[in-house]
C-alpha positions as CSV (number, residue, x, y, z in Angstrom):
1,M,129.8,10.1,108.2
2,I,128.5,13.7,106.4
3,N,130.7,14.9,103.7
4,L,130.6,19.0,104.0
5,P,132.4,21.3,101.5
6,V,135.8,22.4,102.4
7,V,134.9,26.1,103.3
8,L,131.9,25.1,106.1
9,Q,134.6,23.1,107.6
10,T,136.6,25.6,108.0
11,I,134.2,28.2,108.9
12,L,133.3,25.7,111.8
13,K,137.0,25.3,112.9
14,D,136.8,29.2,113.0
15,L,133.7,29.0,115.5
16,Q,135.3,26.5,117.6
17,T,138.2,29.1,118.4
18,I,135.5,31.4,119.7
19,G,134.1,29.1,122.1
20,A,131.4,28.0,120.2
21,K,129.8,24.5,119.6
22,P,128.7,24.7,115.8
23,V,125.9,21.6,115.0
24,V,124.4,21.1,111.3
25,V,121.1,20.4,111.1
26,G,118.0,20.0,109.4
27,G,117.2,19.9,105.5
28,C,121.3,19.4,104.7
29,V,121.3,16.0,107.4
30,R,118.1,14.7,105.9
31,D,119.3,15.3,102.4
32,T,123.0,14.2,102.5
33,L,121.2,10.7,104.4
34,L,118.9,10.3,101.3
35,G,121.8,10.8,98.8
36,I,120.4,14.2,97.4
37,E,123.0,16.6,96.7
38,C,122.6,19.7,99.1
39,K,123.8,23.6,98.7
40,D,122.1,24.7,101.6
41,Y,123.2,24.6,105.1
42,D,121.7,25.2,108.2
43,I,123.9,25.5,111.2
44,E,122.6,25.7,114.8
45,I,125.5,27.6,117.6
46,F,125.4,26.4,120.9
47,L,127.6,27.9,124.0
48,V,127.8,31.2,122.8
49,D,125.1,34.1,123.0
50,S,126.7,36.8,121.2
51,L,125.4,37.4,117.5
52,E,128.4,40.0,117.0
53,L,130.8,37.7,118.0
54,I,129.4,35.2,115.6
55,E,129.1,37.4,113.0
56,K,133.0,39.0,112.9
57,T,134.1,35.6,112.6
58,L,131.9,34.5,109.8
59,S,132.5,38.0,108.0
60,K,136.6,36.7,107.6
61,H,134.9,34.2,104.8
62,G,132.3,37.0,102.8
63,S,129.6,39.4,103.4
64,V,127.1,38.4,106.2
65,K,123.5,38.9,106.3
66,L,121.7,39.6,109.7
67,V,117.8,38.1,109.5
68,G,116.0,39.8,112.2
69,K,118.4,40.8,115.4
70,S,115.6,38.8,117.5
71,F,115.6,35.9,115.6
72,G,119.4,35.7,115.9
73,V,120.3,34.0,111.9
74,L,123.0,35.3,110.1
75,I,123.4,33.9,106.5
76,L,126.8,33.4,104.3
77,S,127.0,32.9,100.7
78,V,130.1,31.3,99.6
79,D,131.7,29.6,96.5
80,G,127.8,28.3,95.6
81,Y,126.3,27.1,99.2
82,D,124.4,29.3,101.2
83,F,124.7,28.9,105.1
84,D,122.3,29.9,107.6
85,F,123.7,30.3,110.9
86,A,121.3,30.2,113.6
87,L,121.4,30.4,117.9
88,A,120.3,27.9,119.6
89,R,116.6,29.0,120.7
90,T,113.2,28.3,121.7
91,E,110.3,29.8,120.0
92,K,106.7,30.3,121.7
93,K,103.5,31.5,119.6
94,I,101.9,34.7,120.7
95,G,99.7,35.8,117.8
96,N,98.1,34.2,114.5
97,S,100.7,36.3,112.3
98,H,104.0,34.1,111.1
99,Q,106.3,36.7,112.7
100,D,104.2,36.7,116.0
101,F,106.2,34.3,117.8
102,E,108.3,34.8,121.2
103,V,112.6,33.9,120.0
104,T,114.3,33.2,123.2
105,T,118.3,32.3,122.2
106,N,120.2,30.3,124.7
107,G,123.7,29.0,123.8
108,N,123.4,26.9,126.9
109,L,120.4,24.7,125.4
110,S,120.9,20.6,124.8
111,F,120.1,19.7,121.0
112,T,117.9,18.0,122.4
113,E,115.8,20.7,124.1
114,A,116.3,23.0,120.9
115,S,115.3,20.8,118.6
116,L,111.7,20.6,119.8
117,R,110.8,23.9,118.2
118,R,111.5,21.8,115.0
119,D,108.7,20.6,112.7
120,F,109.0,16.9,111.7
121,T,111.9,14.4,113.2
122,I,113.4,13.7,109.7
123,N,114.1,17.5,110.1
124,A,116.0,17.5,113.4
125,I,118.8,15.4,112.9
126,G,122.1,16.5,113.4
127,Y,125.3,16.5,112.7
128,D,128.2,16.8,114.6
129,Y,131.6,17.9,112.7
130,F,133.9,17.9,115.2
131,E,133.0,14.1,116.8
132,D,131.9,13.1,113.6
133,K,128.4,12.1,115.3
134,I,125.0,11.9,114.2
135,L,122.5,13.5,117.0
136,D,119.3,12.1,116.3
137,P,117.3,12.9,119.5
138,H,113.6,11.8,117.8
139,N,114.4,8.7,115.7
140,G,114.4,10.8,112.3
141,I,116.8,8.4,110.8
142,Q,114.2,5.3,111.8
143,D,111.6,7.4,110.3
144,L,113.4,8.3,106.9
145,E,114.0,4.4,106.8
146,N,110.1,3.6,107.3
147,K,109.7,6.7,104.5
148,T,107.3,8.1,107.6
149,L,106.6,11.9,108.4
150,K,106.3,12.0,112.1
151,H,106.3,15.3,114.0
152,I,108.4,15.7,117.2
153,K,106.0,17.4,119.5
154,D,102.0,18.4,119.6
155,E,102.3,21.4,121.3
156,T,105.4,22.9,119.3
157,F,103.8,21.7,116.1
158,V,100.6,23.2,115.8
159,E,101.7,26.7,116.8
160,D,102.7,27.2,113.0
161,S,99.9,26.4,110.7
162,L,102.1,26.2,107.7
163,R,103.4,23.1,108.9
164,V,100.1,21.6,107.4
165,Y,101.3,22.4,104.2
166,R,105.2,21.6,104.9
167,A,103.6,18.4,105.5
168,I,102.5,17.9,102.2
169,Q,105.4,18.7,100.5
170,F,107.8,16.5,102.2
171,S,105.1,13.7,101.7
172,A,105.2,14.5,97.9
173,R,109.1,15.0,97.8
174,F,110.2,12.1,99.4
175,G,106.9,9.8,98.8
176,F,106.5,9.4,102.4
177,S,103.4,8.4,104.0
178,L,102.5,10.7,107.2
179,D,102.5,9.2,110.6
180,N,98.4,8.4,111.6
181,K,99.0,11.3,114.6
182,T,100.4,13.7,112.8
183,F,97.7,13.6,109.8
184,E,95.2,13.8,112.6
185,L,97.5,16.7,114.2
186,C,97.4,18.6,110.8
187,K,93.3,18.1,110.3
188,K,93.1,19.7,113.4
189,I,95.2,22.3,112.2
190,V,92.8,22.7,109.0
191,D,89.3,22.2,110.8
192,S,90.2,25.1,113.1
193,D,90.6,27.8,110.0
194,E,94.2,28.5,111.4
195,L,95.6,28.2,107.6
196,K,93.4,31.4,107.0
197,Y,96.1,33.3,109.0
198,L,99.0,32.0,106.9
199,A,100.5,34.7,104.2
200,N,100.5,34.2,100.5
201,E,103.9,34.1,99.6
202,R,104.7,31.5,102.6
203,V,101.6,28.9,101.0
204,Y,103.4,30.4,97.5
205,E,106.9,28.7,98.8
206,E,105.3,25.3,100.0
207,F,103.6,25.1,96.5
208,K,106.9,26.0,94.9
209,K,109.0,23.5,96.7
210,L,106.0,20.3,96.4
211,F,106.4,21.5,92.3
212,L,109.7,21.6,91.9
213,K,111.0,19.0,94.2
214,S,108.6,16.1,93.8
215,K,108.3,13.4,90.8
216,K,104.9,12.8,91.9
217,P,103.2,16.5,93.0
218,S,99.8,14.4,93.3
219,I,100.9,13.0,96.4
220,G,100.4,16.5,98.1
221,F,97.5,17.0,96.4
222,E,95.6,14.3,97.5
223,L,97.0,14.8,100.6
224,M,95.5,18.0,100.3
225,K,91.9,16.8,99.7
226,N,92.4,14.3,102.5
227,L,93.2,16.7,104.9
228,G,89.9,19.2,104.1
229,V,92.7,22.0,102.7
230,L,90.9,22.2,99.7
231,K,88.4,24.5,101.8
232,Y,90.4,27.3,101.4
233,F,91.0,26.5,97.2
234,P,87.2,26.0,96.1
235,E,88.5,26.4,92.5
236,L,90.2,23.1,93.3
237,E,87.5,21.5,95.3
238,V,85.0,21.4,92.8
239,L,86.8,19.1,90.3
240,V,86.0,16.5,92.8
241,A,83.4,14.1,91.7
242,C,82.9,16.6,88.5
243,E,81.9,14.0,85.9
244,Q,83.9,13.4,82.4
245,D,83.1,11.5,79.2
246,E,84.1,7.9,79.9
247,E,85.8,8.0,76.0
248,Y,88.0,10.5,76.5
249,H,88.5,10.1,80.4
250,P,87.8,6.8,81.2
251,E,89.9,7.5,84.7
252,G,87.5,9.4,86.3
253,D,86.7,12.8,87.4
254,V,88.4,15.7,86.6
255,W,90.1,15.8,90.3
256,I,91.8,12.5,88.9
257,H,92.8,13.7,85.6
258,T,94.1,16.6,86.8
259,L,96.6,14.4,89.5
260,M,97.5,12.9,86.8
261,T,98.5,15.5,84.8
262,I,100.7,17.4,86.9
263,D,102.5,14.2,87.4
264,E,103.0,13.8,83.6
265,L,104.4,17.4,83.4
266,S,106.9,16.5,86.1
267,R,108.0,13.3,84.1
268,I,108.2,15.8,80.7
269,V,109.8,18.4,83.0
270,K,112.7,16.2,83.6
271,E,112.9,14.7,80.2
272,Q,113.1,17.8,78.6
273,K,115.7,18.7,81.1
274,I,113.6,22.2,81.8
275,E,115.6,24.2,84.2
276,D,114.2,27.3,84.4
277,E,112.4,27.8,87.8
278,Y,109.9,30.4,86.8
279,R,109.2,28.2,83.6
280,I,108.9,25.1,85.4
281,L,106.3,27.0,87.8
282,Y,104.1,28.5,85.4
283,L,103.6,24.7,83.6
284,F,102.8,23.7,87.0
285,Y,99.8,26.1,87.4
286,G,99.1,25.9,83.7
287,I,98.1,22.0,83.9
288,L,97.0,23.0,87.7
289,C,94.4,25.0,86.3
290,H,93.7,23.8,82.6
291,D,90.5,21.9,83.3
292,L,89.1,24.6,86.3
293,G,86.1,25.6,83.5
294,K,84.7,22.2,83.5
295,P,82.7,22.5,86.8
296,F,81.0,25.6,85.2
297,C,80.0,23.9,82.1
298,T,79.5,20.1,82.2
299,E,76.6,18.3,81.1
300,K,75.2,15.2,80.3
301,T,73.8,14.8,76.8
302,D,70.4,12.4,76.7
303,E,72.4,9.8,74.7
304,G,74.5,9.4,78.5
305,R,77.8,11.8,76.9
306,V,79.4,14.1,79.0
307,T,80.1,17.7,77.3
308,S,82.1,20.8,78.8
309,H,81.9,22.9,75.7
310,K,83.8,26.1,76.4
311,H,85.8,24.9,79.5
312,E,89.0,26.4,78.4
313,A,87.9,29.7,78.0
314,L,85.3,29.4,80.9
315,G,88.6,28.2,83.2
316,I,89.5,32.2,83.2
317,E,88.3,33.2,85.8
318,P,88.7,30.7,88.3
319,T,92.2,30.4,87.3
320,I,92.9,34.1,88.3
321,S,90.9,33.9,91.6
322,F,92.7,30.6,92.5
323,L,96.5,32.4,91.7
324,S,95.7,35.7,93.4
325,R,95.7,33.5,96.7
326,L,99.2,32.6,95.7
327,T,100.7,35.0,94.2
328,N,100.0,39.3,92.7
329,E,102.7,38.6,90.3
330,K,100.5,40.0,87.3
331,K,102.5,38.6,84.7
332,F,103.0,35.0,86.0
333,I,99.1,34.9,86.2
334,D,98.7,36.4,82.7
335,I,101.1,33.4,81.2
336,V,99.0,30.7,82.9
337,C,95.6,31.8,81.8
338,T,97.0,32.0,78.1
339,L,98.1,28.4,78.7
340,V,94.6,27.4,80.5
341,K,92.6,29.2,77.5
342,N,94.7,27.6,74.4
343,H,95.4,24.0,75.8
344,L,93.2,22.5,73.2
345,A,94.7,24.6,70.4
346,P,97.5,22.1,69.6
347,F,94.8,19.3,69.0
348,Q,92.1,21.4,67.3
349,L,94.5,22.8,64.5
350,Y,96.4,19.2,64.2
351,L,92.8,17.5,64.0
352,A,91.5,20.8,61.0
353,E,95.3,20.0,59.4
354,S,95.2,23.7,59.7
355,S,97.8,26.1,57.5
356,L,100.7,28.3,58.8
357,K,98.1,30.9,58.9
358,A,96.7,29.4,61.9
359,V,99.9,29.0,63.8
360,K,100.5,32.3,63.4
361,R,97.7,33.7,65.1
362,L,98.2,31.2,67.9
363,S,101.9,32.4,68.7
364,L,100.3,35.7,69.4
365,K,98.1,34.5,71.8
366,V,100.5,31.8,73.8
367,N,104.1,30.6,74.2
368,I,103.7,27.8,71.4
369,E,106.8,25.4,72.9
370,D,104.9,26.0,76.6
371,L,101.8,25.6,75.2
372,C,102.9,22.1,73.6
373,I,104.1,20.8,77.2
374,V,100.8,21.3,78.6
375,C,98.8,20.3,76.1
376,L,101.0,16.7,76.0
377,A,100.8,16.3,79.9
378,D,97.1,16.8,79.1
379,C,96.5,14.1,77.0
380,L,99.2,11.6,78.6
381,G,97.0,12.3,81.9
382,R,94.4,9.6,81.7
383,D,93.7,5.9,80.6
384,I,93.1,5.9,77.3
385,K,94.5,3.2,75.1
386,D,95.7,5.3,72.5
387,K,98.3,7.5,74.3
388,E,100.7,7.4,71.1
389,K,98.5,9.8,69.4
390,C,99.6,12.3,72.0
391,P,102.9,13.6,70.5
392,K,101.3,13.3,67.3
393,A,99.8,16.8,67.8
394,T,102.4,18.7,69.8
395,S,105.3,17.8,67.7
396,W,103.2,18.6,64.6
397,L,102.4,22.0,65.8
398,L,106.1,22.8,67.2
399,E,107.6,21.9,63.9
400,K,105.2,24.0,62.1
401,A,106.2,27.0,64.9
402,K,109.9,25.8,64.3
403,E,109.6,26.7,60.4
404,L,108.5,29.6,61.2
405,N,111.2,30.3,64.2
406,I,107.9,31.5,66.6
407,Q,108.0,28.8,69.1
408,N,109.1,30.8,71.9
409,E,107.9,34.1,70.8
410,A,105.1,36.0,69.1
411,L,105.5,36.4,64.9
412,K,106.9,39.9,64.2
413,P,105.3,41.9,62.1
414,F,107.0,43.4,59.5
415,V,105.4,46.6,59.0
416,Q,105.6,49.2,61.7
417,G,104.8,52.8,62.6
418,R,107.7,54.5,61.8
419,D,107.5,52.4,58.1
420,L,104.4,54.5,58.1
421,I,105.8,57.3,58.7
422,A,108.2,57.0,56.0
423,L,105.7,56.8,53.8
424,G,104.2,60.2,54.4
425,L,102.1,59.2,57.1
426,K,101.4,61.2,60.3
427,P,100.6,59.5,63.5
428,S,96.7,59.2,64.0
429,K,94.1,57.1,65.1
430,E,94.3,55.1,61.7
431,F,97.7,54.0,62.7
432,K,96.5,50.9,64.2
433,E,94.3,49.9,61.4
434,I,96.6,50.3,58.7
435,L,99.5,48.1,61.1
436,D,96.2,45.7,61.4
437,F,95.7,45.5,57.7
438,A,99.5,45.3,57.1
439,F,99.8,42.5,59.4
440,D,96.8,40.4,58.0
441,L,98.6,40.3,55.0
442,Q,101.7,38.8,56.4
443,I,99.7,36.0,57.9
444,D,96.9,35.6,55.4
445,E,98.7,36.3,52.0
446,N,101.9,35.4,53.4
447,M,103.5,38.6,51.6
448,D,106.8,39.8,52.7
449,K,107.8,43.8,53.6
450,E,107.8,45.4,50.3
451,N,104.7,43.9,48.5
452,I,103.0,44.9,52.0
453,L,103.8,48.2,51.6
454,L,103.1,48.7,47.9
455,S,99.6,46.8,48.7
456,L,99.3,49.8,51.7
457,R,100.3,52.7,49.0
458,D,97.4,51.5,46.3
459,K,94.6,51.2,49.6
460,Y,95.5,54.2,51.2
461,N,96.7,56.1,47.8
462,L,100.2,56.5,49.4
């Protein structure tokens, strides 16, 4: 019923020889039943309590990594697959941190008893390889068929507040509706302020899955709004009911527009077959944050029009504030900020029929190809009738950048410090002024290196 990798079948047979009863469980079973390719497998081990014995058996197949002896989890990576082996266990919350759980391993637990610690019914389906039998104590298969996300047990579900974010990303990934009782339980967790104890990196990982694995990430963000999670992200919360001009945004407020843009970006990423996860993530955060400045500058004119002048520059501060709650990686935050600050540039340059000089200078501020993707998602993520104009601006800019080979990198200066030294100059504070002048000649006058050096000799009497 479940096709397992040959190497895993061999490992399961080896585990059986030491008296263990291994059961494949969790996301790999769920995804296989949904027809989704799986590379990560979780195996729960029953009838044996010796982690050392299991580790010795697994080590025949590769290097084994122990993840916290108290948790009883071993990781083995073989042939491009990641296998997590865990002793059957129960968990009890004893504090606010995600590490504050009392874990008790017990090989004599039944599969049903061990499954009670899991979050949702669709994640508690097991597969007994030796009996070729599906184990489904909580009717998870029925919930898969009904496209419903349902928790298993009230008392255990509320013990880990991260499950609110897991509910959000699973709903978006699979297009499932949240069961009414599960919704109320999630809302109770949110209202109790338990989410504030979550480590940033754990929340970031759930956002990551939401972006990387969802066709419509908007489902997750709308659920965040309905559950009240946006109170933890005030930069997003103020987008709700922030007015926009009907001519350019007939779809409604900034929140609605933002949700439409992240869905467009999801489509574009798949259409362009972008596979670099790091790049995909900063593109998603770039489009998610692109209008965070609007609440600070949105005004209504006497004629009844709505304007948001300079919202792209005003969006930098809330973008940094928002991202700092999720990650400490400065480089990542900087990349997102460049996309936010320049997201209007492709249309501005296109409409002004700007020269190559402007394109060159833009390359010094932002990756132009990435910017075009964000700009395209921004333009398509609205209910305007003339959407055919959207790719015109981005295609025009991208073609100009490709002519100069600067679509993915900043324009490189012809003249550098070593060239000034070769002219007889000694390093000094003037170097920057001279190099800037040389670069201006390269950009504005389209001079080659030889002529730039001649100009420097004349100007500085070299």
